[in-house]
Each structure stands twice: as C-alpha cells, then as structure tokens.
C-alpha positions in Angstrom: -3.0 162.7 8.0 -1.3 166.0 7.3 -1.4 167.2 10.7 0.3 164.2 11.8 3.0 164.5 9.2 3.4 168.3 9.9 4.2 167.2 13.5 6.5 164.7 12.6 8.3 167.1 10.1 8.5 170.1 12.4 12.2 169.4 13.2 12.8 169.3 9.5 10.8 172.4 9.1 13.2 174.5 11.5 16.2 173.2 10.0 15.2 173.6 6.5 14.0 177.0 6.6 16.9 178.8 7.8 19.5 176.6 5.9 17.3 177.3 2.7 17.1 180.9 3.4 21.3 180.6 3.8 21.3 179.1 0.4 19.3 181.6 -1.3 21.0 184.5 0.5 24.4 183.0 -0.7 23.1 182.5 -4.2 21.9 185.9 -4.7 24.7 187.6 -3.0 27.6 185.6 -4.9 26.1 185.1 -8.2 24.8 187.0 -11.0 21.8 184.9 -11.7 18.1 186.0 -11.3 16.7 185.2 -7.7 14.1 182.8 -8.9 16.8 180.4 -10.2 17.5 179.4 -6.2 14.2 178.1 -5.5 14.1 176.2 -9.0 17.1 174.8 -8.2 15.3 173.6 -4.6 12.5 172.4 -6.7 14.5 170.3 -9.5 17.9 169.4 -7.9 16.7 169.5 -4.1 20.3 168.9 -2.5 21.2 171.2 0.5 24.8 170.6 0.7 25.0 170.0 -3.0 23.4 173.4 -4.0 25.7 175.1 -1.4 28.6 173.7 -3.2 27.4 174.5 -6.4 27.3 178.3 -5.3 30.9 178.1 -4.0 32.2 176.7 -7.4 30.2 178.9 -9.5 31.3 181.6 -7.3 35.1 181.1 -8.6 34.0 180.4 -12.4 34.0 176.8 -12.2 32.5 174.9 -15.2 29.3 173.3 -15.3 31.1 169.9 -15.7 33.2 170.5 -12.7 30.2 171.3 -10.6 28.0 168.5 -11.8 30.7 166.0 -10.9 31.5 167.7 -7.5 27.7 167.4 -6.8 27.8 163.9 -7.9 30.4 163.1 -5.6 29.1 165.0 -2.6 25.6 163.1 -3.1 27.1 159.8 -3.9 26.5 158.7 -0.3 22.7 158.5 -1.1 23.5 155.3 -3.0 24.6 153.5 0.2 21.6 154.3 2.5 19.2 154.4 -0.2 19.5 150.7 -0.6 18.5 150.1 2.6 14.8 151.3 1.7 14.2 149.5 -1.3 12.2 146.8 0.8 10.4 149.9 2.3 9.4 151.5 -1.1 8.4 148.2 -2.8 5.0 148.4 -4.3 4.6 152.0 -3.8 3.7 152.6 -7.4 3.9 156.0 -8.7 4.8 157.6 -5.6 8.1 155.3 -5.7 10.0 157.7 -8.2 9.4 160.6 -6.0 10.3 159.1 -2.8 13.5 158.1 -4.3 14.2 161.6 -5.8 13.3 163.2 -2.5 15.5 160.9 -0.3 17.7 163.8 1.8 19.9 163.0 4.7 17.0 164.2 6.8 14.2 162.8 5.2 16.2 159.4 5.5 16.8 160.0 9.3 13.0 160.3 9.6 11.7 157.5 7.8 14.0 155.3 9.6 13.4 156.3 13.1 9.5 157.2 13.0 7.3 154.4 14.7 5.7 152.2 11.8 2.5 150.0 11.6 2.2 146.8 9.6 -0.1 148.7 7.1 2.6 149.0 4.3 0.4 150.7 1.9 -0.4 153.5 4.7 3.1 153.8 5.6 4.0 154.5 2.1 1.3 157.1 1.8 3.0 158.7 5.2 6.3 158.4 3.9 5.3 160.4 0.8 3.9 163.0 2.4 6.6 163.5 4.6 9.1 163.7 1.4 6.7 166.3 0.0 6.5 168.3 2.7 10.3 168.4 3.7 10.8 169.5 0.1 8.1 172.4 0.4 10.0 173.6 3.3 13.1 173.6 1.6 11.8 175.5 -1.6 10.2 178.0 0.7 13.4 178.6 2.4 15.4 178.8 -0.9 12.7 181.4 -1.8 12.8 183.6 1.2 16.6 183.7 1.2 16.8 184.5 -2.3 14.5 187.5 -1.7 16.2 188.8 1.2 19.6 188.5 -0.3 18.1 190.5 -3.5 16.3 193.1 -1.3 18.7 193.5 1.7 22.5 194.1 1.9 24.2 192.4 4.6 27.6 190.3 5.1 26.5 186.5 4.8 29.9 185.3 6.0 29.6 182.1 8.0 25.8 181.5 7.1 26.4 178.4 5.7 27.1 176.9 9.1 23.5 176.4 9.4 24.3 173.1 7.2 26.6 171.7 9.9 24.2 172.3 12.7 21.4 170.6 10.8 23.7 167.6 10.5 24.7 167.6 14.1 20.9 167.7 15.2 20.1 164.6 13.1 23.1 162.8 14.4 22.2 163.1 17.9 18.4 162.2 17.0 19.5 159.2 15.5 21.8 158.1 18.2 18.9 158.6 20.7 16.8 156.1 18.6 19.5 153.4 17.5 21.6 153.6 20.5 24.8 152.6 18.7 27.6 155.0 18.8 30.0 152.9 16.6 28.9 154.7 13.2 29.4 158.1 14.7 32.9 157.5 16.3 33.8 155.5 12.8 32.7 158.8 11.1 34.5 161.0 13.1 37.7 158.9 12.9 37.5 158.9 9.2 36.9 162.7 9.0 40.3 163.1 11.1 42.1 160.7 9.2 41.2 162.3 5.8 42.0 165.7 7.2 45.5 164.6 8.3 46.4 162.6 5.1 44.2 163.9 2.3 44.5 167.1 0.2 41.4 169.4 1.2 40.0 169.0 -2.3 39.3 165.3 -1.9 38.8 164.9 1.9 35.3 164.5 1.9 35.1 161.6 -0.9 38.0 160.0 1.0 36.4 160.2 4.5 32.9 158.7 3.0 34.7 156.0 1.4 36.8 155.1 4.4 33.8 155.3 6.8 32.0 153.2 4.4 34.4 150.6 4.3 34.6 150.3 8.0 30.7 150.2 8.3 30.6 147.3 5.7 33.4 145.5 7.4 31.7 146.1 10.7 28.3 144.8 9.3 30.1 141.7 8.0 31.7 140.7 11.3 28.4 141.3 12.9 26.5 139.3 10.5 29.0 136.4 10.9 28.8 136.5 14.8 25.0 136.4 14.7 24.7 133.5 12.1 27.5 131.4 14.1 25.4 129.9 16.8 22.9 128.4 14.1 25.7 127.2 12.0 26.9 125.3 15.2 23.3 124.2 16.0 22.9 122.7 12.3 
C-alpha cells in the first residue's frame, strides 16, 4: 500500500520539498531563531502559506497575537472545504483527528480527485497514509531548507514564489479532473476586485470572502435548478 501511496503523492513531494526548503531558508536567513524551530513548525503547525506569512510578520517585529490572527484568517478557507469531507472521514476512528489536522490544500486536492473504491475502511486508511506522507515531505523540506540557510549564505529574494507555482499546478490538476472552470474564473475575478478596491493588508481575506459568497450562491442556484424537475413531477 505504501508504494501506491508514494506514487499518488509524488506530485506533492515535488512541490513540498522545494516549498519547504524555501520556508526553511527564509526562516533561518530572516529570523534569529535556532534552525530546528523551522521543522518543528512544520510538524506542529503544518501550514505552508501560513508559515511563510509568519516569517514575513516576525521579520518586521510583529507580535505573536498578530501573527496568530493573520494565520487564522489565511487558513480560514480550510473551514469551508473541510466540511465537504466530514462524510468521507466519518467512522475513521482515531485517524480522524489527524486527517483533519493534516488537511492542507494539496492534500484536499489529492483526496478529492483520486479514484476511490466502495471499501470505506480501506479508503480511509489510504487517506491517512496520504496525509502522513505529505507532512513528511513538508517537514523534510523545512529541515533541508533550514540547514541550507544555516550553512550557506545566499540571496533568498523571490524564493517564496514556489508557493504560488504549486497552487497553479494544483489548480490545473483540479480542472482536469472536475472539468469545471467556474470556480477558477470566480476566484480570479474576486482577486481582481479585491486588488482594485481593498487595501493591500486586507485583500486576501476580502477575496476569499467574495469568492466564497459567489460559490455558495452558484451552488444554491444549481441545486434549485436540479431539484425543479422533481418538484414539477410531484
């Protein structure tokens, strides 16, 4: 099973290693903490964009409360798509807590797009292993990057773009599976509106709120359209 899980998670491996290394390098070059704190964050916090955001805020002497609030807002999107997996995780037993903790954007993309059998217990075991493998990749990347930043001096400007590149790849993969471009265009439009109308410090949360509202409205309209023939039939 582990061999199959490794094959499934290879795209995440190729994304998490360089991205984790980017975080590790940024952490050790911009902050005055011990290098091992970087992989410890990957183990206990496990939030790629959130960890990079934390480095950016801590480097300008932001308080821990500010950092915590910013990370909470940034990762609030997990509340929305995590709800869609409650049924899938039901009955997972002791694994359920870790499945919820380890639900990153990339893991969600893989769990919702991979082929599944009718054996719920087996599929939950695979989901658990996928989640664990992905976190191992991330912690390994954080460790390598932290050591690299500790031992080698170089200009790390722009290295955080690895996060953007990974999101682009995952968006393309999701589109190939779902064949629905509406969420992509809705997200792009929401980002554009936020950039035009909202101050830079609040653009991300504004874009997330806007696209969430649009998608909920679209879902409601689609559901009403689907149920209409049944209502007429009755």
